[in-house]
C-alpha positions in Angstrom: 2.9 -54.7 160.3 0.3 -52.4 158.9 0.9 -49.7 156.2 1.6 -46.9 158.6 4.5 -48.7 160.2 6.2 -50.0 157.1 6.2 -46.4 155.9 7.8 -45.1 159.0 10.4 -48.0 158.8 11.2 -47.0 155.2 12.2 -43.6 156.4 13.9 -44.2 159.6 17.0 -45.4 158.1 18.5 -42.2 156.5 16.1 -39.6 157.9 16.5 -40.2 161.7 17.5 -36.7 162.2 14.4 -35.5 161.0 12.1 -37.1 163.6 9.5 -35.0 165.0 8.8 -34.4 168.7 5.8 -36.9 168.8 7.9 -39.7 167.5 10.8 -38.9 169.8 8.6 -38.8 172.9 6.7 -42.2 172.0 10.1 -44.0 171.5 10.9 -43.4 175.0 7.7 -44.6 176.5 7.5 -47.8 174.5 11.1 -48.6 174.8 10.4 -51.6 177.2 7.7 -53.1 175.0 9.0 -52.8 171.6 12.1 -51.8 169.8 12.9 -50.7 166.4 16.0 -52.0 164.6 17.5 -49.3 162.4 19.8 -50.9 159.9 22.7 -48.7 158.7 23.5 -48.2 155.0 26.6 -47.2 153.8 26.4 -43.8 152.2 26.9 -43.5 148.6 28.9 -40.6 147.4 27.3 -38.5 144.7 29.9 -37.2 142.2 28.9 -34.3 140.3 30.8 -31.6 138.2 32.8 -29.4 140.9 31.9 -25.9 139.5 28.5 -26.7 138.7 27.3 -28.1 142.0 29.3 -25.4 143.9 27.5 -22.8 142.1 24.2 -24.3 142.7 24.7 -24.8 146.4 26.0 -21.3 147.0 23.1 -19.8 145.2 20.2 -21.6 146.6 17.6 -19.0 148.0 14.9 -19.2 150.4 11.6 -20.4 148.9 8.5 -19.0 150.6 6.1 -19.9 148.0 2.8 -21.4 149.3 2.1 -24.9 148.1 -1.3 -25.8 146.6 -3.1 -28.7 145.1 -4.0 -26.7 142.1 -1.3 -26.1 139.4 -0.9 -22.4 138.4 -1.6 -21.8 134.6 1.6 -21.3 132.7 1.6 -18.2 130.6 4.1 -18.6 127.5 5.2 -15.5 125.8 4.9 -15.5 122.0 7.9 -16.2 120.0 9.6 -12.8 118.7 12.3 -14.4 116.5 12.0 -14.9 112.7 13.0 -18.3 111.6 14.1 -19.7 108.3 16.6 -19.6 105.7 18.2 -16.0 105.3 20.7 -16.4 102.7 19.7 -18.5 99.7 22.1 -20.5 97.6 22.3 -19.5 93.8 20.6 -23.0 93.0 18.9 -25.1 95.7 19.8 -28.2 93.8 23.5 -27.5 93.6 25.7 -29.0 96.3 28.5 -26.8 95.5 26.3 -23.7 96.1 25.1 -24.9 99.4 28.6 -25.7 100.6 29.7 -22.2 99.6 27.2 -20.7 101.8 29.2 -22.1 104.8 32.7 -22.4 103.3 33.2 -19.3 101.2 36.2 -18.3 99.1 37.2 -15.8 101.9 37.8 -18.7 104.3 40.1 -20.5 101.7 41.9 -17.2 100.9 42.6 -16.9 104.8 43.9 -20.3 104.8 46.3 -19.5 102.0 47.4 -16.2 103.2 48.2 -17.6 106.9 49.8 -20.9 105.6 52.2 -18.9 103.4 53.0 -16.6 106.2 53.6 -19.3 108.6 56.0 -21.1 106.1 58.2 -18.0 106.0 58.1 -17.6 109.8 59.3 -21.3 110.5 61.6 -21.9 107.6 64.5 -20.1 109.7 63.7 -21.8 112.9 63.4 -25.4 112.1 65.6 -27.8 110.2 63.7 -29.0 107.0 64.6 -31.6 104.4 65.8 -30.7 100.9 62.4 -31.6 99.3 60.6 -29.1 101.7 63.0 -26.5 100.5 61.6 -26.4 97.1 58.7 -24.3 98.1 56.2 -22.4 96.2 53.3 -20.5 97.7 50.1 -22.3 98.1 47.4 -21.2 95.7 43.5 -21.2 96.3 43.2 -24.0 93.9 45.8 -26.0 95.7 44.1 -25.4 99.1 40.8 -26.4 97.8 42.4 -29.9 96.6 44.2 -30.2 100.0 40.9 -29.9 101.9 39.2 -32.1 99.5 41.6 -34.8 99.9 41.5 -34.5 103.8 37.7 -35.0 103.6 38.1 -38.0 101.4 40.5 -39.4 104.0 37.6 -39.8 106.4 35.9 -42.0 103.8 38.7 -44.1 102.8 40.7 -45.3 105.7 44.3 -46.1 105.7 46.9 -47.3 108.2 49.3 -44.5 107.6 49.3 -41.3 105.5 51.8 -42.5 103.0 49.4 -45.4 102.1 47.2 -42.9 100.3 49.9 -42.5 97.6 51.0 -46.2 97.6 51.5 -47.9 94.3 51.0 -51.4 95.8 48.2 -53.0 93.8 46.5 -54.4 96.9 46.0 -51.0 98.8 46.5 -48.4 95.9 44.2 -45.6 95.6 45.1 -43.8 92.4 42.8 -40.7 92.9 45.1 -39.2 95.6 48.1 -39.2 93.4 46.0 -37.7 90.5 44.7 -34.6 92.5 48.3 -33.8 94.2 51.6 -35.4 94.8 52.5 -36.8 98.2 55.4 -34.2 98.6 53.3 -31.3 98.0 50.4 -32.5 100.3 53.0 -32.9 103.1 54.4 -29.3 102.2 50.9 -27.8 102.7 50.1 -29.9 105.8 53.3 -28.8 107.6 52.6 -25.0 106.8 48.7 -25.2 107.2 48.0 -22.4 109.7 45.0 -20.2 110.7 46.5 -17.2 112.3 49.5 -14.6 112.5 51.9 -16.1 115.2 53.2 -12.5 115.5 49.8 -11.4 117.1 49.7 -14.0 119.7 50.5 -12.6 123.2 52.0 -14.8 125.9 48.9 -14.9 128.0 46.4 -16.0 124.9 43.8 -18.6 125.7 44.3 -22.3 124.3 42.1 -21.7 121.3 43.8 -18.7 120.0 45.3 -20.5 116.8 42.0 -21.8 115.7 39.8 -19.1 117.0 39.5 -17.5 113.6 38.0 -20.5 112.1 35.5 -21.0 115.0 34.4 -17.4 114.8 33.9 -17.8 111.1 31.8 -20.8 111.4 29.8 -19.3 114.3 28.9 -16.3 112.1 28.1 -18.4 109.1 25.7 -20.7 111.1 23.9 -17.8 112.6 23.5 -15.7 109.3 22.6 -18.4 107.0 19.6 -19.9 108.9 17.6 -18.7 111.9 16.1 -21.6 114.0 12.6 -22.1 115.4 11.4 -21.4 118.7 12.3 -24.8 120.1 16.3 -25.2 120.7 18.2 -28.0 122.1 21.3 -27.4 124.4 23.5 -30.5 124.5 27.2 -31.7 124.0 29.2 -33.7 121.6 32.7 -35.2 121.6 34.9 -34.9 118.7 37.1 -38.2 118.9 40.8 -37.5 119.7 43.3 -39.6 121.6 46.6 -37.8 120.8 48.3 -35.2 122.9 46.2 -32.2 123.3 45.8 -29.8 126.2 42.0 -29.4 125.9 41.4 -33.2 125.4 38.7 -34.5 127.8 37.9 -38.0 129.3 34.7 -39.2 130.3 34.4 -43.1 131.0 30.5 -43.0 130.9 30.5 -41.9 127.3 31.1 -44.1 124.1 33.7 -41.7 123.0 35.8 -41.5 126.0 38.7 -39.2 124.7 38.0 -36.1 122.6 37.4 -32.5 122.3 34.2 -31.6 124.1 31.8 -29.1 122.3 28.6 -27.5 123.6 26.3 -27.4 120.9 22.9 -25.2 120.6 20.8 -26.7 117.8 17.3 -26.5 116.4 15.0 -29.2 117.9 13.2 -30.0 114.9 16.0 -30.3 112.4 19.2 -30.6 114.4 20.9 -27.6 112.6 23.7 -26.3 114.7 22.9 -22.7 115.6 25.9 -22.0 117.9 28.6 -23.9 119.6 31.3 -23.4 122.2 34.6 -25.5 122.2 35.5 -26.5 125.9 39.1 -25.2 126.5 39.6 -25.9 130.2 39.8 -22.2 131.0 37.9 -22.5 134.3 34.6 -20.8 133.3 31.6 -21.5 135.3 28.8 -23.4 133.6 26.4 -20.6 133.6 28.9 -18.5 131.8 29.3 -21.2 129.2 25.6 -21.6 128.7 25.1 -17.7 128.4 27.9 -17.6 125.7 26.1 -20.3 123.6 22.6 -18.8 124.1 23.8 -15.3 123.6 22.7 -14.5 120.0 19.2 -16.0 120.7 18.3 -14.2 123.9 15.3 -12.0 124.3 13.2 -13.8 121.7 11.5 -16.3 124.1 13.2 -19.3 122.6 12.1 -22.6 124.4 15.5 -24.3 125.3 15.4 -28.1 126.2 18.4 -29.5 128.2 19.4 -32.6 129.9 20.1 -32.9 133.8 23.7 -31.6 133.3 22.7 -28.1 132.3 19.3 -27.9 133.7 19.2 -26.4 137.3 17.2 -23.7 139.3 19.9 -21.1 138.7 20.1 -21.6 135.1 16.4 -21.5 134.7 16.4 -18.1 136.6 19.1 -16.9 134.2 17.1 -17.9 131.1 14.1 -16.0 132.5 16.1 -12.9 132.7 17.2 -13.1 129.2 13.5 -13.7 127.9 14.2 -17.6 127.3 12.0 -20.4 128.5 13.6 -23.9 129.4 12.6 -27.5 130.1 14.5 -30.4 131.1 14.9 -33.1 133.6 16.4 -32.3 137.1 18.8 -34.8 138.8 20.5 -32.7 141.5 18.2 -34.3 144.2 20.2 -32.7 147.1 19.6 -29.3 145.9 16.1 -30.3 145.1 15.5 -31.2 148.8 17.1 -28.0 150.0 14.1 -26.1 148.7 11.8 -28.4 150.4 13.6 -27.9 153.7 13.3 -24.1 153.3 9.6 -24.1 152.6 6.8 -24.2 155.3 4.5 -27.3 154.9 1.3 -27.4 156.6 -0.2 -30.8 157.5 -2.2 -31.3 154.4 1.1 -31.1 152.6 2.8 -33.9 154.3 1.8 -36.5 151.7 3.5 -34.5 149.0 6.7 -34.3 151.1 6.7 -38.1 151.8 6.3 -38.9 148.2 9.1 -36.6 147.3 11.3 -38.2 149.9 10.3 -41.6 148.7 11.2 -41.0 145.3 14.6 -39.5 146.4 15.5 -42.6 148.4 14.2 -44.9 145.5 16.7 -43.0 143.2 19.6 -43.5 145.5 18.7 -47.3 145.9 18.5 -47.6 142.2 22.1 -46.4 141.9 23.3 -49.0 144.4 21.8 -52.0 142.4 
């Protein structure tokens, strides 16, 4: 079998509907002398994100560009942003001063104000123990100690919360009891709150109780430091397995259960410039991407993204807001629709055959 016949046999399996007139007529004439055995392959379903693929399929436009063997020169617009540190700490060698740039006293005071308010709102609604009745308003100093102990719990792992105040010599951690008593810690944890419940409407979104904190950190990340031209759009998962309405599950990830966060970071340093917490509110992928890119549009940033975010539609949206993008495509079905709607001449058939070959090779690789 020569190379031409082997190439034809490679394509006849799944592309029999695309046979041209010449191959159709020749098959009728040569049916007595030779026969081509077409082996049927079980189709492999491609599972993508429902909202994303539906949007891409509905927005595929006709592509009438002329194909050429010479690549067009790419003209990149100059970067119009101003990168670097915009708010300097009092001392660049002081960890406390750097932390205060992002966690200021105004945030701690907000925690104290809303926690005290929340305690008085729930004290009449829920049955509380006698120890909890001995309440005194939380102060800024106590709130700082409370947050410090929570951070320390991430470094010192215990089976249960009570073990941090245990007096058992085998598991004792004296530092916790020296900073704050167990009962006071539990009091503050029970009343720890971020917003005024009286201001919450019945139709509020799922993140309404933590939205003030999210907005606070978004503003801090944006004001303290401005990123370079190269940005990275990706996602991360905050591990969480307990009951939560916005918890996601992805069996392909190492962290399968958790809170999904879409992150825009500086490609060079990894500094988080903006983020968006997934709340299962039915937003389209394009809307979510635009909300994350929003503060950095019209400055000709270069945004690098993976195959989940990268698409023809999103690339067009980026160009409209003066942003360039780069990334890997994996939506081959949509990719081939642009080929089908393009007019190829005889000299372009080699490129089309190569594209189909790589498409089929990718499908076979998934089956292996």
